[in-house]
Backbone bond lengths (Angstrom), bond angles and torsions (degrees), N, CA, C in turn:
res aa  C-N    CA-C-N  psi(-1)  N-CA   C-N-CA  omega(-1)  CA-C   N-CA-C  phi
1 M - - - 1.448 - - 1.527 109.69 -
2 S 1.308 115.65 154.26 1.456 121.88 -177.28 1.530 110.66 -80.53
3 R 1.327 115.68 129.71 1.467 119.46 176.94 1.523 110.65 -68.36
4 I 1.320 115.61 -35.49 1.471 119.58 179.07 1.524 109.68 -71.55
5 G 1.325 117.26 -42.77 1.471 120.84 -176.84 1.508 112.99 -65.48
6 K 1.322 118.98 -27.19 1.458 121.84 -179.04 1.524 112.70 -69.19
7 R 1.328 117.31 -30.42 1.452 119.99 -176.75 1.516 111.39 -74.44
8 P 1.313 118.49 133.00 1.475 120.30 176.85 1.517 110.97 -76.54
9 V 1.326 116.05 154.27 1.454 122.30 177.86 1.536 107.65 -98.46
10 T 1.341 116.34 116.29 1.460 119.47 178.38 1.515 109.43 -86.83
11 I 1.313 115.13 140.31 1.459 121.33 -177.94 1.522 107.76 -101.87
12 P 1.339 119.03 119.68 1.454 120.79 -177.97 1.527 111.14 -73.12
13 S 1.348 115.05 166.72 1.455 119.14 178.00 1.526 109.37 -68.14
14 G 1.308 116.71 145.79 1.456 121.09 -176.97 1.517 112.80 94.55
15 V 1.330 117.30 -6.19 1.459 121.90 179.35 1.519 107.82 -117.45
16 T 1.324 116.28 129.98 1.468 120.14 175.88 1.516 108.40 -106.51
17 A 1.340 114.68 135.48 1.462 120.55 -178.85 1.504 109.11 -121.36
18 A 1.325 116.19 148.08 1.455 122.30 177.19 1.514 108.65 -144.49
19 V 1.339 115.66 137.79 1.451 121.24 176.40 1.519 107.05 -118.11
20 E 1.339 115.95 114.23 1.463 121.73 179.57 1.516 107.67 -119.02
21 G 1.318 116.20 98.72 1.465 120.13 -177.11 1.514 109.12 69.01
22 Q 1.332 116.49 -116.50 1.468 121.71 179.01 1.525 111.93 -102.63
23 T 1.330 118.34 6.85 1.463 122.36 -178.53 1.525 109.66 -102.08
24 V 1.336 115.20 127.25 1.462 121.71 177.04 1.516 107.05 -107.94
25 K 1.338 117.52 123.50 1.463 122.72 -178.38 1.522 109.12 -116.69
26 M 1.337 116.09 134.76 1.453 123.40 176.87 1.518 109.15 -125.31
27 K 1.332 114.85 138.97 1.456 120.28 177.92 1.511 107.31 -134.21
28 G 1.336 116.62 129.33 1.446 121.01 -178.51 1.523 111.34 -150.48
29 P 1.331 116.23 -167.63 1.466 119.37 -176.42 1.536 113.86 -65.81
30 K 1.335 119.60 -25.59 1.466 122.38 -178.74 1.520 113.21 -92.09
31 G 1.325 117.33 -2.98 1.470 118.55 178.95 1.507 112.20 138.53
32 Q 1.316 114.95 -163.23 1.463 122.69 -177.69 1.520 108.76 -128.71
33 L 1.345 115.79 132.89 1.447 122.82 179.70 1.514 110.43 -133.62
34 Q 1.334 115.67 156.19 1.456 119.40 175.85 1.514 109.88 -144.25
35 F 1.324 115.59 156.83 1.472 122.47 -178.36 1.516 107.44 -143.51
36 V 1.340 116.56 133.37 1.453 122.30 176.97 1.524 107.78 -97.13
37 V 1.318 116.33 118.35 1.455 123.38 -177.89 1.526 108.70 -83.98
38 H 1.335 116.13 145.22 1.460 121.78 179.04 1.525 110.53 -62.19
39 D 1.337 116.73 154.01 1.478 121.23 -177.25 1.522 113.44 -66.27
40 D 1.338 118.74 -22.05 1.466 121.33 178.67 1.518 112.54 -76.27
41 V 1.323 117.62 -4.29 1.470 121.97 -176.16 1.525 109.49 -117.42
42 E 1.327 115.24 137.68 1.458 122.81 179.88 1.534 108.32 -105.31
43 V 1.338 117.00 132.75 1.470 121.84 -178.48 1.524 108.07 -120.12
44 K 1.349 116.13 131.16 1.466 121.56 177.77 1.534 109.47 -127.49
45 L 1.326 115.57 140.96 1.452 121.80 177.01 1.514 107.93 -113.54
46 D 1.345 117.17 116.15 1.459 123.33 177.54 1.514 108.10 -119.23
47 K 1.331 118.17 106.19 1.459 125.02 -179.22 1.517 110.22 53.50
48 N 1.331 119.72 -103.63 1.453 122.29 -178.30 1.526 112.34 -113.38
49 V 1.323 116.63 29.54 1.458 121.50 -177.56 1.534 109.07 -135.90
50 V 1.335 115.14 133.04 1.452 120.83 175.05 1.526 107.41 -108.48
51 K 1.329 115.78 125.41 1.473 120.78 -179.85 1.529 108.65 -114.89
52 V 1.335 114.76 144.06 1.453 121.93 -176.95 1.523 108.11 -125.94
53 N 1.333 116.92 133.72 1.466 122.35 179.22 1.521 109.31 -140.76
54 P 1.353 117.21 148.98 1.472 118.43 174.64 1.528 110.24 -75.36
55 R 1.332 117.25 141.70 1.466 120.86 178.23 1.534 111.52 -78.03
56 V 1.324 116.03 -36.17 1.467 120.89 -179.48 1.533 108.11 -123.96
57 D 1.310 116.33 162.53 1.462 121.02 -176.78 1.534 110.35 -98.78
58 T 1.355 115.75 68.98 1.456 120.40 176.62 1.520 108.61 -122.29
59 N 1.322 116.79 161.26 1.468 120.57 179.27 1.524 111.14 -60.98
60 R 1.314 116.86 -38.20 1.460 120.64 -179.98 1.521 110.99 -64.34
61 A 1.325 117.08 -45.15 1.465 120.57 -179.16 1.524 110.99 -64.18
62 I 1.313 116.57 -39.56 1.468 120.12 -179.19 1.519 109.95 -67.35
63 A 1.327 118.22 -40.24 1.466 121.58 177.59 1.523 109.95 -65.82
64 L 1.297 117.51 -42.23 1.451 121.32 -176.32 1.524 112.85 -70.85
65 Y 1.336 117.28 -28.83 1.454 116.11 -178.20 1.519 111.54 -76.64
66 G 1.314 118.04 -28.82 1.457 120.66 172.09 1.518 111.17 -67.75
67 T 1.319 115.64 -40.48 1.461 120.98 178.13 1.525 111.15 -65.96
68 A 1.332 116.47 -41.83 1.464 119.88 -179.80 1.516 111.44 -63.43
69 R 1.329 116.86 -39.93 1.457 120.44 178.89 1.527 110.27 -63.49
70 A 1.332 117.06 -41.68 1.463 120.96 178.50 1.518 111.61 -64.34
71 Q 1.339 116.66 -40.05 1.475 120.87 178.56 1.539 110.67 -64.10
72 I 1.340 116.99 -40.56 1.464 121.01 -179.78 1.527 109.61 -67.53
73 A 1.336 117.95 -38.85 1.467 121.48 176.81 1.530 109.53 -63.87
74 N 1.337 117.87 -37.13 1.468 121.19 177.49 1.528 111.26 -67.38
75 L 1.348 117.64 -33.29 1.458 120.36 175.72 1.526 110.44 -62.52
76 V 1.334 115.52 -44.56 1.479 120.56 -179.11 1.523 109.94 -63.61
77 E 1.331 117.39 -45.46 1.457 119.97 -179.89 1.530 111.39 -67.18
78 G 1.331 116.63 -35.59 1.455 120.42 -179.54 1.512 113.46 -65.76
79 V 1.337 118.08 -40.95 1.463 119.62 -178.72 1.519 112.54 -81.84
80 T 1.344 118.49 -11.52 1.459 120.33 176.44 1.524 111.93 -99.47
81 K 1.336 118.38 -56.95 1.468 121.88 -176.22 1.520 113.33 -102.50
82 G 1.323 116.72 -38.21 1.453 120.99 -173.61 1.517 110.32 89.73
83 F 1.329 116.85 174.74 1.447 122.35 -177.64 1.516 109.67 -124.61
84 E 1.332 116.26 155.40 1.447 120.99 -176.80 1.521 109.67 -143.35
85 K 1.325 116.34 138.02 1.461 123.15 172.71 1.518 106.71 -128.13
86 K 1.333 115.39 140.26 1.464 119.42 177.38 1.512 109.46 -118.19
87 L 1.326 114.95 137.91 1.460 122.85 177.33 1.507 109.01 -116.29
88 E 1.326 115.17 148.79 1.453 121.36 -179.67 1.530 107.84 -124.80
89 I 1.322 117.48 134.65 1.446 121.97 -179.72 1.526 108.30 -107.53
90 T 1.341 115.96 127.80 1.456 122.02 179.75 1.525 109.15 -123.72
91 G 1.318 116.43 130.93 1.460 120.66 177.61 1.515 110.54 145.15
92 V 1.316 116.31 148.45 1.459 121.68 -179.68 1.525 109.04 -69.37
93 G 1.329 115.89 122.68 1.456 120.87 179.41 1.514 114.32 83.06
94 Y 1.342 118.64 -3.27 1.461 121.88 177.80 1.523 108.20 -81.98
95 R 1.328 116.48 128.69 1.464 119.58 -179.58 1.509 110.34 -158.08
96 A 1.320 115.29 165.53 1.460 122.53 178.08 1.525 108.63 -129.62
97 A 1.328 116.14 151.09 1.457 121.39 177.61 1.528 108.53 -155.03
98 M 1.322 115.13 149.10 1.457 119.55 175.80 1.530 108.34 -84.47
99 Q 1.321 115.43 135.87 1.465 121.93 179.61 1.521 106.08 -128.68
100 G 1.329 115.62 86.68 1.470 119.67 -174.93 1.515 109.60 69.46
101 K 1.330 116.71 -119.21 1.464 121.35 178.06 1.524 111.74 -101.72
102 N 1.311 117.03 14.68 1.463 122.63 179.90 1.511 110.36 -117.44
103 L 1.335 114.99 157.18 1.453 121.83 175.57 1.508 108.10 -104.70
104 Q 1.335 116.20 123.72 1.458 121.11 -179.53 1.525 108.35 -104.04
105 L 1.331 116.55 124.72 1.444 122.23 -176.74 1.525 110.44 -118.69
106 A 1.326 117.05 126.45 1.462 122.27 172.92 1.515 105.60 -102.71
107 L 1.347 117.10 105.90 1.448 121.67 -172.54 1.534 113.14 -122.78
108 G 1.314 116.60 28.98 1.457 119.77 175.49 1.520 114.34 87.29
109 Y 1.312 117.98 3.86 1.454 120.80 176.17 1.530 108.59 -86.78
110 S 1.327 117.38 172.04 1.453 120.85 -179.24 1.534 111.70 -70.30
111 H 1.316 116.70 -15.51 1.459 121.80 179.94 1.528 108.58 -135.40
112 D 1.324 116.75 157.22 1.456 120.84 174.86 1.512 109.79 -75.95
113 V 1.326 115.10 144.24 1.473 120.74 176.65 1.510 106.99 -90.41
114 V 1.338 117.37 128.42 1.462 122.57 177.73 1.527 107.63 -108.75
115 Y 1.345 115.70 118.96 1.464 121.26 -179.51 1.524 108.09 -105.90
116 H 1.347 115.78 122.53 1.461 121.44 178.91 1.530 108.24 -82.75
117 I 1.313 116.75 121.91 1.464 121.85 -175.53 1.515 109.02 -77.09
118 P 1.357 117.81 125.11 1.461 120.05 179.19 1.536 111.99 -71.38
119 E 1.317 114.84 160.86 1.468 120.44 -179.62 1.520 110.47 -67.52
120 G 1.317 116.79 140.67 1.460 121.70 -179.03 1.511 114.19 89.61
121 I 1.321 117.18 -0.88 1.465 122.46 179.72 1.523 108.58 -119.52
122 Q 1.338 116.64 135.80 1.455 121.53 175.84 1.534 107.57 -115.71
123 I 1.314 114.50 136.01 1.463 120.84 179.09 1.519 107.97 -122.85
124 A 1.332 115.57 131.67 1.463 121.61 176.47 1.525 108.44 -123.23
125 V 1.331 115.37 147.05 1.455 121.18 177.74 1.528 107.34 -122.94
126 P 1.364 117.97 86.06 1.467 119.89 -178.98 1.534 112.72 -66.50
127 K 1.337 117.12 -36.08 1.469 122.97 175.94 1.532 106.30 -129.56
128 P 1.311 118.84 157.49 1.458 119.91 178.83 1.526 114.34 -61.70
129 T 1.321 117.11 -17.46 1.468 120.30 -179.66 1.514 112.21 -109.95
130 E 1.306 118.67 17.68 1.455 122.33 -177.49 1.521 109.90 -137.49
131 I 1.326 117.80 133.66 1.458 123.43 178.27 1.525 108.61 -126.04
132 T 1.320 116.60 130.72 1.470 121.78 177.36 1.519 108.61 -116.21
133 I 1.336 116.09 123.75 1.454 122.41 -179.04 1.516 108.21 -112.65
134 T 1.338 117.40 124.76 1.459 121.16 179.59 1.515 110.26 -129.80
135 G 1.333 114.85 155.05 1.453 121.12 178.73 1.519 109.67 178.11
136 S 1.320 116.83 175.17 1.453 120.12 -177.70 1.522 112.60 -94.88
137 D 1.322 118.32 -19.96 1.465 121.93 -179.38 1.523 109.91 -99.90
138 I 1.318 117.40 115.26 1.462 121.72 -174.91 1.527 111.23 -63.58
139 Q 1.313 117.79 -34.03 1.455 119.98 -179.56 1.517 111.05 -67.66
140 R 1.314 117.17 -44.51 1.475 120.78 -178.90 1.530 111.79 -68.23
141 V 1.339 117.00 -37.99 1.469 120.70 178.06 1.523 109.38 -62.62
142 G 1.334 116.79 -46.36 1.457 120.76 179.08 1.517 112.08 -65.56
143 Q 1.333 117.81 -37.56 1.461 121.80 179.69 1.524 111.06 -65.63
144 V 1.343 116.84 -43.69 1.466 120.53 178.86 1.515 109.99 -63.12
145 A 1.349 117.27 -43.19 1.459 121.17 179.47 1.534 110.36 -61.89
146 A 1.330 116.67 -41.29 1.473 120.45 -180.00 1.526 110.98 -67.86
147 E 1.327 118.32 -37.17 1.457 120.94 178.77 1.526 111.21 -66.27
148 I 1.331 117.06 -42.12 1.462 120.09 178.87 1.518 109.95 -66.83
149 R 1.329 117.63 -41.63 1.466 121.72 179.24 1.535 110.59 -63.71
150 A 1.322 117.52 -32.91 1.468 122.19 -176.47 1.526 112.59 -68.00
151 Y 1.341 118.40 -20.02 1.455 119.61 178.83 1.531 111.23 -63.42
152 R 1.336 117.49 -34.72 1.460 121.59 177.60 1.537 107.82 -155.87
153 P 1.351 116.48 83.20 1.464 118.43 178.71 1.536 110.31 -65.32
154 P 1.316 117.85 154.77 1.457 119.65 -178.21 1.519 111.80 -66.22
155 E 1.327 116.04 138.38 1.454 119.94 -179.45 1.534 108.56 -98.40
156 P 1.336 117.46 153.55 1.465 119.66 -169.76 1.519 115.91 -80.76
157 Y 1.325 119.67 -9.24 1.459 119.84 -175.22 1.540 112.60 -89.00
158 K 1.318 117.06 -51.63 1.465 119.71 177.75 1.524 112.36 -109.58
159 G 1.330 117.94 -11.14 1.457 121.21 179.85 1.522 113.37 80.75
160 K 1.349 116.59 14.51 1.466 119.79 -179.45 1.521 110.59 -73.15
161 G 1.324 115.97 142.03 1.449 121.17 177.40 1.516 111.89 136.40
162 V 1.317 115.49 -167.02 1.463 122.91 -179.56 1.511 107.61 -105.05
163 K 1.344 115.81 125.91 1.472 119.91 179.28 1.525 109.40 -136.25
164 Y 1.345 114.66 162.40 1.453 120.42 175.04 1.533 108.22 -72.86
165 V 1.317 117.77 148.40 1.459 120.92 175.97 1.529 107.97 -66.49
166 G 1.300 116.73 127.81 1.460 121.74 -178.23 1.512 113.81 89.78
167 E 1.325 118.65 -4.17 1.470 121.54 -179.81 1.532 108.66 -73.98
168 F 1.328 116.32 136.23 1.459 121.34 178.07 1.504 109.03 -92.45
169 I 1.324 117.32 125.94 1.456 122.38 177.38 1.526 107.13 -105.50
170 F 1.315 116.59 118.68 1.459 121.21 178.30 1.512 108.36 -68.07
171 R 1.328 116.61 118.36 1.463 121.26 -175.50 1.518 109.99 -94.59
172 K 1.323 115.07 138.88 1.471 122.10 178.02 1.520 108.81 -106.91
173 E 1.314 114.97 153.26 1.449 120.30 174.99 1.516 108.29 -83.76
174 G 1.327 116.93 146.02 1.456 121.02 -179.96 1.518 111.72 -74.39
175 K 1.321 115.61 -171.02 1.468 120.47 179.51 1.506 110.77 -65.05
176 K 1.328 116.36 144.75 1.456 121.58 177.80 1.518 108.90 -100.99
177 K 1.312 115.52 145.84 1.470 120.32 -178.88 1.507 110.55 -94.54
């Protein structure tokens, strides 16, 4: 059995939760989120606690019920605190700037890359070499960060590119003479 799946998810004050069939809905100060749980997993709401159990005793059901519990915990954290990812830009002339509701990136290409910010995601550029992505849905925040990073992933020789803050880039030595 999953150690994570066994733990119940407590719902803090200010957050309303509803379980309708296999759909778990959370509403809080940062917005409203929902998650559809797999059919092999049973979800129960008791007062301020959401409990998750496998319906059948298979490896798939046991794996999915731990995952479902983690997703529900992420819903609670998303509607209360929200999630944040930070990106760092390294390279001469590489920079980011907000252009209305779009993010403009100068990443060494012949043209600037314009990234259209999806709904529900906020992007801030405190410094030209730093990007902060915030939102209530952990999956969308991570997806946006990965899409921006994919425009110019960090290269191993000089470390130029877009990377997550705290990410370790394995550095290679250049050619030897």
